[in-house]
N, C-alpha and C positions, 0 to 999 in steps of 0.2 A: 213930825206931826203927832198930835195926841189923838189916839184912836180908841174907841170903846167897841168891843166885839161881844155881843151876846151870843151864847151858845158856842163860845170859843173852844170849849173842850170836846166838841162833837166831832163827827166824821170829817166834815170839810174844815171846820175851825182848827182842828189839830194839825192840818197841813198849811192852812192860811196864816195862822198866828206866827209861826217861826219865820215865814217869808216876810211878814210885816216888820218883825224885829230885825231881820237881816238888812233891811233897808233903812235902819236908823230911826224907826218910829218908836214912840212911847205907847205901849199897849196895855189897856185894862180889859180883862176878860171877866164877864159875868156869866156864871153857869151853875146850874143846880148840881152838876156832877153826878147825875143819876147813873151814868155809865163809867164813872171814874174820871181821872185827870191824868193825861199822858204828855202834858206840856213840860218841857225841861225848864228849870229855873233860869231866869235871865234878869240882869240888873234893870232892864227897861220894861219888865213885865210884872203886872200886878194881877192877881187872880182873886176874885170875890166869889165865894161859894154862896150864891143866893139866886132866887128867881128874878125874872124881869119885873114882876110885880113888886119886888122889894127894893128896887133901885131908888136911891135918894138923890136929892140935889147935890149933895157933897160928892157922890160918886161921879158926877158929870163935870166937876170943876175943871175948866181948861180944855175939855174935850172939843175937838174940831170936827171929827168925823165919827159917825156911828155906822157900824155894819151889823145889822140885825139878823142873825142866823137862827136864834133860839125859836123852837117850835116843837109841837108833836108832829113827827114826820111820818109820812106815807099812810096809805089808806088803812091797812090792818091795825096800825097803832092807834089811829084816831078812832076807829070803830070800837076799841076796847071801852072807851067812855067818851062818847061824842060831846056831852055837856062840858066835861073837863077840857076837851080839845078846843071847843069854842072859846072857853075862858082863856086858855093859854095863847092860842093863835090869833085871836081877834081882840078880846077884851083887854088882855095885858098889853098887847101891842098898842092899842088906843091910849091906854093910860100912860104908857111909856112915851108916846109921841107928845102927849099933853105936857109931860115933864120936860121933854127935850125942847119944846118950843119956848120955854122960859129961859133956856141957857143960851146967852147971846153968842158964845164962842162957836156953837155948832153950825157949820156951814153946809154939811152934806150928810144925808141919811140914805144909806143903801139897804134895801130890803130884799131878803132872799125869798122870793115867791116860788112858783113851780110851773114848769111847762105843762103839767097835767091839768091846768085850769082850762085848757082848750077842749078837753073831753074828746068826743068823737069827731074827727074831721076827715073829709075825703079829698080836700085840696092837696095838690102836689107840694105846695109851699104854704106852710102855716106861719104867717107873719104876725107881727104885733097888732096889726090893724083888724084882724079877724075877731068875730064875736067870741065870747067865752060861753061854753056850755058845760059847766062843771057837773059831773055825774056822781060824785061821792061827797061825803061830808068833808073829807080832807080838801078836795078841790074847792069846795064852797068856802071853807075857812080862809084859804089862800087868796081867793078872788076878793073876798070881803076885806081882808087886811090890806091887800093891794090898793083898793079904792080909798080906804081910809088914809093910808100913807100918802097917796098922791094929793089928797086934800090939804096936806100941810106944806105944799110947795111955796106958800107965801113966807114961810119961816126959814126954810133952808132948801137946798137942791135935793129933791127926792128922786132916787133911781130905784126902780123895781126890776130885779133880775129874775127871769123865768128860766131856771136851769133845766136841762134835760136830766135823764137818770145818770147819776154820777157813778163812776166805777174806778177801781184802783185801790192802792194800798194807803192806809192811814194808820197812825199810832192808835187811834180809836177806830178799830176796824168795824165794817159792817158786812155781814153775809146775807142780808135780806134784800139786797138789790140785785137785779137779774144777772149781770155779768159776774159779779163776785160770787153769787150763789151757785151759778153753774160751774165755776172753777172749783169751788169747795165740793160740790157733788161729785165731780169727776175725780178729784183727788181722793176723797174718802170712800166713795161707793162704786167707783168705776162705771158709773152710769149717770146720765143727765135726764131729768124728768122735765118735759116741756108741756105746759098747759096751753093748748091752742097752738100757737106758733106762728100764725098768720099776722098777728098784731105787729104793726110797725112802731118802733120806739126810738126816739132820739136819745143819743148818749153823749156824755162828755167825760173825759179823763179828769180825775181829781186834781192833777197838777194844773191842767188848763182851767179848771173851775176856780182854783185859787188865783190864777193869773188874771182871770176876768175881773175879779174884785180889785186886784192891784192896778190893773189897767184903768178902770173907771175911777179909782181913787187918785191915781197919780197924774192922769191926763190933765193938762192945763185947761183944756176946754171945759166949760161948765155944762156937763151933760145932765139932762133931766128926762124923766119918763121911763118907758119900759124897753127892756132889751131881752130878746131870746138868747139863750146860751146853750146851744146843742149843735154838734157838728157831724154826727154820724147817725143817719136814719136807717136802722137795721131791723129786720124782722126778728122776733124772739127765736124762731127756729134757726135763722142764720147765725145768731149769737152762739147758740148751742153748737152749731157746726164749726165755728171758729175755735171753740174750746175743744171740740172733738179732734181737730187738727193737732192740737197740743198733746192730748192724752190718749187718743185712739180708743175712745170708749163708746158704749152703746147709747143711743138717744131713744128714750121712750116718750111717746106723745099721748097725752090724755086730754079730755075736754077742758075748756076754760070757762070760768064765770066772769072773767075780766075782759070786756070788749074794747078797752081803750086802745086806740090806734090812730096815730097822726105823725106827720112829717114836719119837724120844726125847721124853720128857715131863720138863720141868724145873720142874714146879709146886713142888717142895720148895725149890729155889733162889729162885724168884719169891716164895715165902712168907716169905723172910727180908727182903724189901724190895728185892731187886734188880730193876732195870728195864732191859731191853735198849733201845738207842737206834738201832741201825743194822741194815740188812737185806742180803740177798744182792744185791739190785739196787743198793744203795749201793756194795757191793764192786765190782760190775761197772763202775759209773760211775767209781769211784776208779781202778781199774786201767786202764781205757780212757783216762782223761785223762793218766795218767802215761806210758803207752805213746805216746800221740799227741804229747806234748810232748818225748819223749825222756828224761824224768827216770828212766824205767825202760827198760832194753833187755834183750833176751833174752841170757842168758849160761849157760854150762854149769853154773856153781855154783848156779843157781836150780833145777836139776833134780837131786835128791838122788842117785838111783841113778847117773846119768851122771857126777856129780862124784866120788862114792865109788869108782866103777869106774876112772875116769881116774886118780885119785890113789892107788889101791890102799889106800884107807882100810878098815881091818879085816882086811887080808890081809898086813900086814907082819910 
């Protein structure tokens, strides 16, 4: 299968792309490489260093499936320059879809949305049918892009995946997501700082996240629509306690300005036959091991806001 992956050099893409190649696919990655490129060379892999806005018809020749991961990710990064984030997350996605609809070979378009589009929810099970109440600019850009993607269903099968917070090890590491951040704090500072702690957050291991895309890609059934992808609803404080079990460190609790709290239900995805295989605790173990052996070291590029600010990304 011929697959184009936008943002393929990113946190999830760097785990997903090798798995796509291992299954015999031809893969083209389009990525600005703001945070570098950690994909190993492969005879079936082509990497284009460009933005989604610069993709041309020639880049899509023969492409059968698009996996659109590229975006300005998470609330703090988007708030650095909201106008730029709207351009990247919504305008460029719309322009890209307009280009894709002219390519007759494209049969499936998979969009990486976000579980955060639900905002504040009190329901025990937040399913795909519930209303969206985005409370941040990032949430609003993902919701808007979702709706635009779904409007292109007449041209190809559109699937919008709403991932929970992803955790675990990637060649393009991130230490600005809660599980990964707490492990780094425990390892470096022997203390975990929790803001609030009562907030319930859904989580998904990065290996399972990659497997979700593979499942939706390879399943013979023609799925369309929206799928939640999160399998562990855990309070922020309980995540810190999981890390504390590993490192035996102090937990310091401070007030939080982030009220987001919801329990994601992924029964729809599980009903397609998908089975998660890894947990938050697996991610904690994996990151701890890599930090202990020095295979992963703390670096500014693993902190999105710090790296974007330092390099003036989005401000040029």
